[in-house]
C-alpha positions in Angstrom: -49.2 60.1 18.8 -45.5 60.9 19.2 -44.5 64.4 18.3 -41.9 65.0 15.6 -39.7 66.7 18.1 -39.6 63.7 20.4 -39.0 61.3 17.6 -36.2 63.5 16.1 -33.9 62.3 18.9 -31.9 59.6 17.2 -31.9 56.1 18.7 -28.4 54.6 18.8 -27.4 51.0 18.7 -24.2 49.6 20.3 -21.2 50.8 18.3 -18.5 48.7 16.7 -16.2 49.6 19.7 -18.4 47.5 22.0 -18.0 44.6 19.6 -14.2 44.9 19.6 -14.1 45.1 23.4 -16.2 42.0 23.7 -14.0 40.1 21.3 -10.9 41.1 23.3 -12.5 39.9 26.6 -13.4 36.5 25.0 -9.9 36.2 23.5 -8.4 36.9 27.0 -10.5 34.2 28.5 -9.5 31.6 25.9 -5.8 32.6 26.2 -6.0 32.3 30.0 -7.5 28.8 29.7 -4.7 27.6 27.4 -2.1 29.1 29.8 -3.6 27.3 32.8 -3.9 24.0 31.0 -0.2 23.0 31.2 0.0 24.1 34.8 -3.0 22.0 35.6 -1.5 19.0 34.0 1.8 19.6 35.7 0.0 19.9 39.0 -1.8 16.7 38.4 1.4 14.8 37.4 3.5 16.0 40.4 1.2 14.4 43.1 1.0 11.3 41.0 4.8 10.9 41.0 5.0 11.5 44.7 2.5 8.8 45.2 4.5 6.4 43.1 7.6 7.1 45.1 5.9 6.6 48.4 4.1 3.5 47.0 6.9 1.1 48.2 6.3 2.0 51.8 2.7 2.9 51.8 -0.1 0.4 51.8 -2.6 0.4 48.9 -5.6 2.7 49.6 -3.5 5.1 51.8 -4.3 8.9 51.8 -1.5 9.6 49.3 -3.4 7.8 46.6 -6.6 9.7 47.4 -4.8 13.0 47.2 -3.3 12.2 43.8 -6.7 11.3 42.4 -8.3 14.5 43.8 -5.6 16.6 42.3 -5.9 14.9 38.9 -9.7 15.4 38.9 -9.3 19.1 39.7 -6.7 19.6 36.9 -9.0 17.9 34.4 -11.8 20.3 35.3 -9.9 23.5 34.3 -10.2 23.3 30.5 -14.0 22.5 30.5 -14.6 25.4 33.0 -12.7 27.8 30.8 -14.6 26.7 27.7 -17.9 26.9 29.5 -17.1 30.4 30.7 -16.2 31.5 27.2 -19.3 30.0 25.8 -21.4 31.6 28.5 -19.9 35.0 27.8 -20.6 34.6 24.1 -24.2 33.7 24.8 -24.8 36.6 27.2 -23.3 39.1 24.8 -25.2 37.7 21.9 -28.5 37.8 23.8 -27.9 41.3 25.1 -27.0 42.6 21.6 -30.1 41.0 20.1 -32.3 42.4 22.9 -30.9 45.9 22.4 -31.2 45.7 18.6 -34.9 44.6 18.9 -35.8 47.3 21.4 -34.3 50.1 19.3 -36.3 49.3 16.2 -39.7 50.4 15.3 -40.9 47.0 14.0 -44.1 45.8 15.9 -43.3 44.0 19.0 -39.6 44.6 18.7 -39.3 42.0 16.0 -35.6 41.7 15.1 -36.5 40.8 11.5 -35.6 44.3 10.1 -36.6 45.7 6.7 -33.7 45.5 4.3 -31.9 48.9 3.9 -32.6 49.2 0.2 -36.3 48.7 0.7 -36.3 51.0 3.7 -34.6 53.7 1.6 -37.2 53.3 -1.2 -40.0 53.5 1.4 -38.5 56.8 2.8 -38.2 58.3 -0.7 -41.8 57.3 -1.6 -43.2 58.8 1.6 -41.3 62.0 1.2 -42.8 62.5 -2.3 -46.3 61.4 -1.1 -46.3 63.6 1.9 -45.0 66.6 0.0 -47.8 66.2 -2.6 -50.3 66.0 0.2 -49.2 69.2 1.8 -49.2 71.0 -1.5 -52.7 69.9 -2.4 -53.9 70.8 1.1 -52.5 74.3 0.8 -54.1 74.7 -2.6 -57.6 73.7 -1.4 -57.3 75.7 1.8 -56.7 78.8 -0.4 -59.8 78.1 -2.4 -61.9 77.3 0.7 -60.8 80.6 2.3 -62.7 82.5 -0.3 -66.0 81.3 0.9 -65.4 80.1 4.5 -64.8 82.1 7.7 -61.2 82.1 8.8 -61.9 80.8 12.3 -63.7 77.7 10.8 -60.6 76.8 8.8 -58.0 77.5 11.5 -57.9 73.9 12.9 -57.1 72.6 9.3 -54.5 75.3 8.8 -52.9 74.2 12.1 -52.9 70.6 11.0 -51.3 71.5 7.7 -48.6 73.6 9.4 -47.9 70.6 11.7 -47.6 68.3 8.7 -45.3 70.8 6.9 -43.1 71.1 10.0 -42.7 67.3 10.2 -42.0 67.1 6.5 -39.4 69.9 6.8 -37.5 67.9 9.5 -37.8 64.8 7.3 -36.3 66.6 4.3 -33.5 68.0 6.5 -32.6 64.5 7.6 -32.7 63.2 4.0 -30.4 66.1 3.0 -27.9 65.2 5.7 -28.0 61.6 4.7 -27.3 62.4 1.1 -24.5 64.8 2.1 -22.9 62.0 4.3 -23.1 59.6 1.4 -21.6 62.1 -1.1 -18.8 62.9 1.4 -17.8 59.2 1.5 -17.2 59.1 5.3 -14.8 56.4 6.2 -16.4 55.1 9.3 -17.0 51.5 10.2 -19.4 49.9 7.7 -21.6 48.4 10.5 -21.8 51.6 12.3 -22.7 53.5 9.0 -25.5 50.9 8.4 -26.9 51.4 11.9 -26.9 55.2 11.6 -28.4 55.1 8.1 -31.2 52.8 9.3 -31.9 55.2 12.2 -32.2 58.2 9.9 -34.4 56.4 7.4 -36.7 55.1 10.1 -37.0 58.6 11.5 -37.9 60.0 8.0 -40.6 57.3 7.7 -42.0 58.0 11.1 -42.2 61.8 10.5 -43.9 61.3 7.1 -46.4 58.9 8.5 -47.2 61.2 11.4 -47.8 64.1 8.9 -50.0 61.9 6.7 -52.0 60.5 9.6 -52.7 64.0 10.9 -54.0 65.2 7.5 -56.0 62.0 7.0 -57.7 62.6 10.4 -58.6 66.1 9.5 -60.0 65.3 6.0 -63.6 64.4 7.1 -63.9 67.6 9.1 -62.6 69.7 6.2 -65.2 68.1 3.9 -67.9 69.2 6.3 -66.7 72.8 6.3 -66.3 73.0 2.5 -69.5 71.1 1.8 -68.8 70.9 -1.9 -71.5 68.4 -2.5 -74.2 70.7 -1.0 -72.7 74.0 -2.3 -71.5 72.8 -5.8 -73.4 75.6 -7.6 -71.9 78.4 -5.6 -68.4 76.8 -5.7 -68.8 76.5 -9.5 -69.5 80.2 -9.9 -66.4 81.0 -7.8 -64.3 78.7 -9.9 -65.6 80.1 -13.2 -64.6 83.6 -12.0 -61.1 82.4 -11.2 -61.0 80.7 -14.6 -61.6 84.0 -16.4 -58.9 85.6 -14.3 -56.4 82.8 -15.0 -57.2 83.1 -18.7 -56.4 86.9 -18.7 -53.2 86.2 -16.8 -52.1 83.6 -19.2 -52.6 86.0 -22.1 -50.6 88.6 -20.2 -47.9 86.1 -19.6 -47.6 85.5 -23.4 -47.1 89.2 -24.0 -44.5 89.4 -21.2 -42.6 86.4 -22.7 -42.5 88.3 -26.1 -41.0 91.3 -24.3 -38.4 89.2 -22.6 -37.4 87.7 -25.9 -36.6 91.2 -27.2 -34.7 92.5 -24.1 -32.7 89.5 -22.9 -30.7 86.6 -24.1 -32.7 83.3 -24.5 -31.0 81.8 -21.5 -32.5 84.5 -19.3 -36.1 83.5 -19.9 -35.5 79.8 -20.7 -36.9 78.7 -17.2 -40.3 80.0 -18.2 -40.2 79.5 -21.9 -43.0 76.9 -21.9 -45.1 78.3 -19.1 -47.8 80.0 -21.3 -48.4 76.8 -23.3 -48.6 74.7 -20.2 -51.0 77.1 -18.6 -53.2 76.9 -21.6 -53.1 73.1 -21.3 -54.2 73.3 -17.7 -57.0 75.7 -18.7 -58.2 73.3 -21.3 -58.5 70.6 -18.7 -60.3 73.1 -16.4 -62.8 73.9 -19.1 -63.7 70.3 -19.6 -64.2 69.6 -16.0 -66.0 72.8 -15.1 -68.5 71.8 -17.9 -68.9 68.3 -16.4 -69.3 69.7 -12.9 -72.0 72.1 -14.1 -73.9 69.2 -15.8 -73.8 67.0 -12.7 -74.8 69.9 -10.5 -77.8 70.6 -12.7 -78.8 67.0 -12.4 -78.6 67.2 -8.6 -75.6 64.8 -8.4 -73.5 66.8 -5.9 -70.9 64.1 -5.3 -69.9 63.8 -9.0 -70.1 67.6 -9.4 -67.7 68.0 -6.5 -65.2 65.5 -7.9 -65.0 67.3 -11.3 -64.9 70.7 -9.6 -62.0 69.6 -7.4 -60.1 68.5 -10.6 -60.8 71.9 -12.2 -59.6 73.7 -9.0 -56.3 71.9 -9.0 -55.7 72.8 -12.7 -56.7 76.4 -12.1 -54.1 76.7 -9.3 -51.3 75.4 -11.6 -52.3 77.6 -14.5 -52.1 80.6 -12.2 -48.7 79.5 -10.9 -47.3 79.1 -14.4 -48.6 82.5 -15.5 -47.3 84.1 -12.3 -43.9 82.5 -12.9 -43.5 84.5 -16.1 -44.3 87.8 -14.4 -42.1 87.0 -11.4 -39.1 86.3 -13.6 -39.7 89.4 -15.6 -39.5 91.5 -12.4 -36.4 89.6 -11.2 -34.6 90.2 -14.5 -35.4 93.9 -14.4 -34.2 94.1 -10.8 -31.0 92.2 -11.6 -30.3 94.5 -14.5 -30.7 97.5 -12.3 -28.4 96.1 -9.6 -25.7 94.7 -11.8 -23.7 98.0 -12.2 -23.5 98.4 -8.4 -22.3 94.8 -8.0 -19.7 95.2 -10.7 -18.4 98.4 -9.1 -18.2 96.7 -5.7 -16.3 93.8 -7.1 -13.9 96.1 -8.9 -13.3 98.0 -5.7 -12.6 94.7 -3.9 -10.2 93.7 -6.6 -8.4 97.1 -6.5 -8.1 96.9 -2.7 -6.6 93.4 -2.9 -4.1 94.5 -5.6 -3.0 97.3 -3.2 -2.0 94.9 -0.5 1.7 94.3 0.1 3.2 91.6 -2.1 3.6 89.0 0.7 -0.1 89.5 1.6 -1.2 89.3 -2.0 0.7 86.1 -2.8 -2.2 83.9 -1.7 -4.8 85.8 -3.8 -3.4 85.2 -7.3 -6.1 82.6 -8.1 -9.0 84.6 -6.6 -7.8 87.8 -8.3 -7.6 86.0 -11.6 -11.1 84.6 -11.3 -12.5 87.9 -10.3 -10.9 89.7 -13.2 -12.1 87.0 -15.6 -15.7 87.3 -14.4 -15.7 91.1 -14.5 -14.3 91.1 -18.0 -16.9 88.5 -19.3 -19.7 90.5 -17.7 -18.6 93.8 -19.2 -18.3 92.1 -22.6 -21.8 90.6 -22.4 -23.5 93.8 -21.3 -21.8 95.8 -24.0 -22.7 93.2 -26.7 -26.5 93.5 -26.3 -29.2 91.2 -24.8 -27.8 89.2 -22.0 -28.8 87.4 -18.8 -28.6 89.9 -15.9 -29.3 87.3 -13.2 -26.5 85.0 -14.3 -24.2 88.0 -14.7 -25.0 89.2 -11.2 -24.5 85.6 -9.9 -21.0 85.4 -11.4 -19.9 88.8 -10.2 -21.1 88.1 -6.7 -19.5 84.6 -6.5 -16.2 86.0 -7.7 -16.2 88.7 -5.1 -17.2 86.2 -2.4 -14.3 84.0 -3.5 -11.9 86.9 -3.2 -13.2 87.6 0.3 -12.9 83.9 1.3 -9.2 83.9 0.1 -8.5 86.8 2.5 -8.7 89.7 0.0 -8.8 92.5 2.5 -11.8 94.7 3.1 -14.3 93.1 0.7 -17.8 94.5 1.0 -20.6 92.0 1.9 -22.3 91.0 -1.4 -25.3 89.3 0.3 -27.7 91.8 -1.0 -26.6 91.3 -4.6 -26.5 87.5 -4.2 -30.1 87.3 -2.8 -31.6 88.3 -6.2 -30.4 85.3 -8.2 -30.9 82.9 -5.2 -34.5 83.9 -4.7 -35.1 83.7 -8.5 -33.6 80.2 -8.7 -35.7 79.1 -5.6 -38.9 80.5 -7.1 -38.3 78.9 -10.5 -37.5 75.5 -9.0 -40.5 75.6 -6.7 -42.9 76.5 -9.6 -41.4 73.8 -11.8 -41.6 71.1 -9.2 -45.1 72.1 -8.1 -46.5 72.0 -11.6 -44.7 68.8 -12.5 -44.9 67.0 -9.2 -46.5 63.9 -10.7 -43.1 63.1 -12.2 -40.6 64.6 -9.8 -38.9 62.4 -7.2 -37.5 62.9 -3.7 -34.0 64.1 -4.6 -35.1 67.3 -6.3 -37.7 68.0 -3.6 -35.0 67.5 -0.9 -32.7 70.0 -2.5 -35.5 72.5 -2.9 -36.5 72.1 0.8 -32.9 72.7 1.9 -32.5 75.8 -0.3 -35.8 77.1 1.2 -34.5 76.5 4.7 -31.3 78.3 4.0 -33.1 81.3 2.6 -35.5 81.5 5.6 -37.0 84.7 6.9 -34.0 85.5 9.1 -30.9 87.2 7.6 -28.3 84.6 6.5 -24.6 85.0 5.7 -23.4 85.3 2.1 -22.0 81.7 2.1 -25.5 80.3 2.9 -27.1 82.5 0.2 -24.7 81.2 -2.4 -25.2 77.6 -1.2 -29.0 78.0 -1.4 -28.6 79.4 -4.9 -26.7 76.3 -5.9 -29.1 73.9 -4.3 -32.1 75.5 -5.9 -30.5 75.3 -9.4 -29.6 71.6 -8.6 -33.2 71.0 -7.6 -34.4 72.4 -10.9 -31.9 70.3 -12.9 -32.9 67.1 -11.0 -36.6 67.8 -11.5 -36.1 68.3 -15.2 -34.2 65.1 -15.4 -37.1 63.3 -13.7 -39.7 64.8 -16.1 -37.7 63.7 -19.1 -37.5 60.2 -17.8 -41.2 60.2 -17.0 -42.1 60.9 -20.6 -45.6 61.9 -21.9 -48.2 60.5 -19.5 -51.5 59.1 -20.6 -54.6 61.0 -19.7 -56.7 57.9 -18.9 -60.3 59.0 -18.3 -59.4 62.6 -17.6 -60.3 63.9 -21.0 -58.7 66.9 -22.8 -55.5 68.1 -21.1 -55.5 65.1 -18.8 -51.9 64.2 -19.6 -50.7 67.6 -18.2 -53.0 67.0 -15.2 -51.2 63.7 -14.5 -47.8 65.3 -15.0 -48.9 68.1 -12.6 -50.1 65.6 -9.9 -53.7 66.8 -10.2 -54.7 63.3 -11.1 -52.9 60.1 -10.0 -50.2 58.6 -12.2 -52.3 55.8 -13.7 -54.9 58.4 -14.9 -57.7 56.2 -13.5 -58.2 57.7 -10.1 -59.9 60.9 -8.9 -58.6 64.4 -8.3 -56.4 65.1 -5.3 -58.1 66.7 -2.3 -57.3 67.9 1.2 -56.0 65.0 3.2 -53.2 62.5 3.7 -52.2 59.5 1.6 -55.3 57.5 2.6 -57.9 60.2 2.0 -56.6 62.5 -0.7 -58.1 60.4 -3.5 -61.5 59.9 -1.9 -63.4 61.6 -4.7 -62.1 59.0 -7.2 -65.3 56.9 -7.0 -67.3 59.8 -8.4 -64.9 60.9 -11.1 -66.6 59.3 -14.1 
């Protein structure tokens, strides 16, 4: 199996420059032929005239006649030779181009019949979503398995998951670059753009397939370690304990939401406004399938008990994520409210320093100074008026100060610390929304989320990247909400109470007729579907 690192080296096809050079060479050959044609004819006519002049004193069949005939024959051969040379050059170039094209593609046997680009693009998007779902489900089930399995027993499966996540991260990065290039409207040669786009899409497909195959290969071994069919009763007891904890956290989230409503503007807690109700819906689904799992376990049908237990585990994980999202946002809002005065003071100091610059140095700062003053004035008004959104206020102040610094506004303090709070909040909110609605969310939102996560990695990043990550995370959330609205209300199929939310959350497949998602790749993740009745 080829590693993602080795496949990440782009394969390049001949550029349009080579095509133009070949065309120039062929044109030169044809032009040379036409230039030689008159000379050849003139050369053939001159010996013939000499032969006629000498004909009076030269007997028929003399060497002069033979010479004239030879010259005429040689002149007549020039145009065919030039045409043959040009045709040969065209054939050699065409064969070489087709050969290079076939060997640079990933189609079996180097078949030059390539997948159309629109279809290849759809395949890449589908695989990104599919692989992202697989890695999310694998991480969820590994967390559950870690409660009852030794860490060293699960280590190979953790390693396989990390390998798949690394390959997926590279694929998302390639997709982001491709989207940025398209949005930028690069004016390169259309043929070259098509070749480059195909290379990138093929690389995305290969990386996702590699990740999926690795997880598929690991799935049978993981089932042996978890042994849900043999240990259904013990696993049920653990799941029921987690169910009680999730229920308590959901009730706490409801109380927290009521407190947020009193302290902040509605826009501040809008990202989590529906979390408590959605968590209850997941818990309703959990209740139904824990009961069925218990019934099948009592009958000794471990396979069916494991299928329903796995569905309950997936819903429990999402109910906990939704409740945790409320508590996380409450902490972020409190932290932003505490940090806002310091950010405002820093922006005011930066504005005053810029205003103190000499007139000629301040001339280019008029727009940035106006924007900073406007942002500060609006934030002061909002905070004085009562409940407001401290995260959004902190974001606007930080962006205004950053714009002043970018315009050359003197010694502006680095606002990275203040900018990190809204950026991390936007990233966490988008990740929670996409994870709990992944059955409806497409590749575009996931790509923006992955890029925002990459920019806000563990290492310190400059302010410009923090601000960009913030914007990407908010765009990811907006795109995900758009996808969910377009998806509508899913049918629950045979999943019972709360199954519509389980389909929306990707716990059950989109048609509502398959089984719960389990550790594994695209081929194995739905393997318990046969027992989900």
